[in-house]
C-alpha positions, 0 to 999 in steps of 0.5 A: 226784351225777352224779359219784357215779353215774358212779363207781358205774356204772363200778364196776358195769361193772368187776364185770361184766367181771371176772365175766361171765355164768355159763357159757352151757349149764350149769344154769339155762340154756334154749336157744332157738336152736341152729344151725337148731333152735328156730324153734318157741320164737318168735312171728313179728311182721312180715314178715320171712322167718325160716327155718333155713339154713346152720346158723343162723336167718336173716332177709334179706327183707321190711319187717322184723320180729321173732322174739319169745320166747313167754315174759316175763322179768324178770331174766336173762342172755342169750347170743347168737351173731349174724352181721350183714351189714355193712348189717344193721339188727338188734338184741335187744329186751328187756323189751318192753311189748307183745310184738306191737308191739315198739319201741325206745321200748317195749323196751330194745334192744341195737343191731346197726347199724353203719351207724346214722346216729347212732353214739352208739346203733350196734352195742353201744349201748342205743338212746335210753338208753346210748351206745357210744363208740366204736362197734365194728363187727360186720358180716361175722363172727360175734359174741357178746352177753352181756347182764345184766338185773337189776332197773333195771340193763342191761349189754351186753357185745359179743365180751368187752367191756362196751360199754353200761350203763344204770339205768332202771325204766321196763320191769319185764318182758316178752318179748324178741326178735330183729330184722331190719330196721325195719318200714315202712322199707327193711331192711338186709342179713341177720342170722343167729343160731346160738345164743340162750340164757337164764338167769333170775335 
């Protein structure tokens, strides 16, 4: 049974790799961040100093926090352009059970954390749920995440390469969020987002 599941998962990853997301910006896509525009589309959670600066939305100070979407989503595609400092602790949180208290246990998190102690769930992985091996490095450059969430299946694609896939039914829908740092702990370096787009499926 495990071998059959692994084969099915591999096939799904191949299909996603071949066809990818629909072209971002086409029909059905909503743009939530475009350069320095879009702060009004989010609810702030935590004390991160989110602001528009240098052609992007930036967080680099405070104990940490999130920009949480004002709308909940079930099935969707996400396209995100992001720049993390080499020490950044960030991530894309999805289908959060509570948008006012997002955690990596109550949301699905596509991680952005090159220096995570456990590299199994570093950048490109889905924290606690799908390992990334080998873990790519995203620090100090612009990157793209293309994320596909349909039913129980979540696929993460970093810079055009599928890095993680999982099946899970725990979280059926909810808002998604952009993380800076880790509330209650010392945060890492800056995270910048210059494009965030979503298309409901």
